[in-house]
N, C-alpha and C positions, 0 to 999 in steps of 0.2 A: 439545567435540567438533564442533558445529555451527558455530562459527565456523571449524573447522580445514578442513570440507568446503565452506564458502565461501571461504576462502582458495584451495583446488585448483581451484574455477571460475574464480575472479580470473584463475588462470595459464593456463586454457582457451585453445586457439589453433584456430579464429581468435574475434580478439574482434569482438563484434556491436556495432557503432558506427553513430552517427548524426550527420553532417556532423563526423564526430572526437572524437563526445562518447559518453560511456556516458549512458544516459539511463534516469531512474528515478521511481519515483512513491511517494508515500506516503499511507496512508489509514488508519483504524482501524475496527475492526467490534467488535461486544459478543456477548458469549458467555455463554450461561446455565450457573450451576455448579451441585451440587448444596447440600442444605441441611445447613449446620454452623453452630454458634456462631461456630465459629473462622472460618469464612468469610465468612460475615456482617456479622462486626467487622471484617474488612479490607476485602473488597471492595465490602460494604454494597449494600442493596438498593434498586431503584428505587421511585419513590413515585409515587402518583397523587393525585385529589381524595377516591379513598377509603382511603388508608393505604398500608403497606408492601406490595410483593410480597415473597411468601416465601420466594422464590429469590434470593440473591444473583448477580450480574452481575459480568464484568470486561472491561474494555476491554483489546484488544490493536492495538498500533501497530505498522505494517508497513513496512519500507524495500525496496521491490521493482524489481527491473531489469525494463522493459518488453520489450526486447528478448530476454532469455534466460527469463524467466517464473521467474527466481531471487529466492526471498526474502532480501534480504542480511543483516535485521537485524530483531528485535521486541523490543518492550516490553511486559509485564502489569502493567496497573494496576487500582486499581477503578475502577468502572464510571463515575464522574462527574471521573475526573482530566480535565485540559487536554489535548485532542489537538495544540494546540501544542505544549507544554513536551515533552508525548512525542516529537514531531516533530524538536525542537530536538537530542535525545540521538541521532538516527539521524544527523543531519548529521557528526558525528564519524568516520563509517566511511566519508564518502565522499573525493575527491580534488577538489582543483581544477580547473576547468572542465567538471566532471559536471552535468547538467542534471537537475532533479527537477520533476517534474509535481504537482501540487498542487489539491483542490477546494476548495469555497466555505468552508469553515470555518477553513482555514490563513492567510487575508491578514491582515497587519497590519504597522504599519512597523517592528515589532521581528523578524519573520520575515523581511523584505526584508531588513532589517539583516544579521540572522546569518548570512544565505545570503552576501551580498555580501561579507562580511568575511572569511569564510574562501573566497572567491574561486568561490564554486558558484552557478552558475546556477540560475533556475527560471521556471516559466511555471505560475500561479495564477489559477483562475477566480475572478472577484468577484462579490458579489453585486450585482445592479444595482438593488435596491430600499434595498441599505444605508446608512448615513450617511456616504458619503464626498462631499463636493462634488464632488472632480474627476472622479468618474465620473458624476456627473450631468450634469457641465459638457460632458464627452467625447460623451456620449450626444446632449446636444442642439445639439452640431456637425455632426454626420451624418458624420464623418470614421471610416475603416475603420482607420487605422493613425496612432498620433500619441505623440511624446515628451513627457513630463510632467514636470513636477516636485512630486515628496510633499513636503509638510513634515511636520516631526515632531510627531506626536499626543502630548496630556498625558498617555497614558499609558506611551507610550515615552520619554517626556523624563523623569517619575518614575521610571522603571524603571533607566535610565542616568544618574542626577544625577551620580555619583559616577566617570562615566566620559566623561571629556574627549574621547575618540575619537570618539565618536558623532555622525556630522552633523547638522545642523539640517534639512537635505534630502536626498532622495535623486533622481536622474533614472531613471526607468524608462519603460518602453512601455507603451502600451494598444493591446489589438487589438478590432475590434467583429468577431465571428463571428455570422453568420446560419446557423441552423439548418436543417435539412430541413422541420421541423415549423413554420417562417417566426420561432420565437422568436430572441431577440435576448441572446447572451453576450459578455461582456467578460473577456477575458482581459489579466492583467499580467504584464512577463518582464522580466527584466535583459537579454536579450541584443537590445543597442540597433543594432547593426550591419543596417542594413534591405537591403544588398545580399545578405549572407551568409545572413542570416535573414529571407528574403521573406515576405510576407503569408500567400502561397497556402501555406507551410509550416506555418504554427500552424492551418490550417483541419484538415491531417492530425493533429499532435505532440499535441493536446488529447485526441484520439480514441485514441490508444496509451496512453491510462491504463487502457482496459477490462480489458486481463489480470490487473490486482490485483484487480478486481471478481469475475473468475471462479478467481482462486486462492481468495478467501473463501468462495466458493461451493463448491469443491473439498474445501475446510478442512472443512466443515461438513456434505457431503452424500458426499463419496468416501470422507474417511478420519473422519469422524463425531467431529469434535472434541470437541462438546459430551456425547459419552457418556462420562462420566468413572467411574473407578472408587474415587479416593480422594475422602476429605473434609477432608481437612485442608490446609494450604497447602504444605508440602514435596511432598506427591503430588500434589496441582493442577500446580503448576510442573513437576515432573518430566514428566507427560501432555503437558504443551504442549512443551516442550522436545523431547520423545521424536517427536511429530508434525511438527514442524517440521525436526529432522534428517532423518525419512524425507522429506521434500520435498525437502530438498537434497540427500540421496544420489539420488533417483530423477531429480530434474535433471540432477544428473551423467551419471547414465547415458544418460538422454535425449540430451542434448547428444553425446555420444560416438556414439550412434547416428544421429543427426543428420548428423554430418561424415560417416561412412561410407554414408549413402546420401542426401546432399546435393540430387539430382533426383528431384523427388516431386508429384505434385499436392495429396495430402493430407498434413495435418500428422499428427504421432506422438501416439497417445493416450496422456493423462496418467493416466485412470484406471485403463486397463490396466496402464501403465509400474508405475504405485504398487502395482498390486496382486501384481506380478510380484517388484517388489522386497521388498515387505512380506513375503513368503511364503519367500524366499530368504536373508533379512537372519540369522537366526540361524547357518547356514552360515557366513555372509560373515565374521561375528562369532567365531564359537566355533573355527571347523575351525584345526586348526593342519596341515593337510596343502596346502602351496601347490598343488598339482595340481588337488585338490580347489576349490579356491578360485577359479582361473582357469577350469578349468570350467564353474562357476557361472558367472561374469563374461561368458564367452563366449556362456554359452545364455541370459545375461539380455538382452545387445544384440539377439542375434537374434531373440529375443520383442520385443523393444521395437520394432525396427526394421521389423517386420512387422504392426506393431497401428496402424493409421490411424484419422483421424476426419476430416471434410469441414472444412475451414477455413470460417470466417462473416465475410467481412469487413464493415466500415461497419456490425455491428451497434447497433440503438439502441432503446432501450426507453423510453417513457415513466414516471415516476415514478409509482406507485398510488397514492392517497390513499386508504384504507379508512374505510368512514363507522365514525363512533365505536357501538360495541355498549355496550349496555346491561346491564349486571352484575347478574344476578338475584339471584345467591348469591356476595356480597361477602366473606363471612367465610371463603369455602370456598380463595379465591385471595388474600386479601391480609391483611396482619396488620394490627391496629388498630394507629393512631396513637400 
């Protein structure tokens, strides 16, 4: 049912595009699960120097449209799964010419190639201290924008050893961005046309990834995603699917309400909208009276269109590194190794 709602969102008019492209982000978040042997064996528990944590965790990877705030796809996996491998699964939900924005954990030759062979463009943030010789050379030149050739890595060569279609090198573009804090970030992209996609575009483009962080926060704090009732695999997956279905239905209502009131200073409030929709879902799903359902839909659109929150552009928060706490009672929260 989740994908049926997403398909409806795909048909929604008008389409929200950037330079003719749909614009997506991919990101993962970890969630804590209740304890049971079944969940512990499947999802696994994080470990540290003191042993294994008591509660298992899951990794949720999401494909998110940053122009409509809609989750298009999600994958649930053990907490130590590869975010890159999960990201590759999302690419099958995209179309040629879509653009995907991805953070520092995603860049690799394999990721570059898997996007390019599907004709999906990307913008990824690179780790400036990683073992990428081409990045170090680019930073030394002082240039802001450069077309470069990236050679296949030993890891990629091993992965694609039986695939003769994989090229020995890829032509990509590096962009140097200076943040308001003075820090330097490097973006790598497949958008090579410097006239159509100018340097200044990328200053804004990467920051459009922020809504996926907001979606993670909403899932945990507005929909209380981590407050599970089930303690078995099927129950946990059903609850996670229900949360993302509610998100998709809520966004569908919000897009419709937004289309009815396009001129406004404030954005629509997702927190209010999801509360309204969740309260009326039983009637929408269970009522057999079309007039009743139509009335509920009309009332929902009216309530959602009248609940606004102030937009906060250009928000930026430094990553906070918490001081390491000494665990005085290790056996209380950790499982012995």
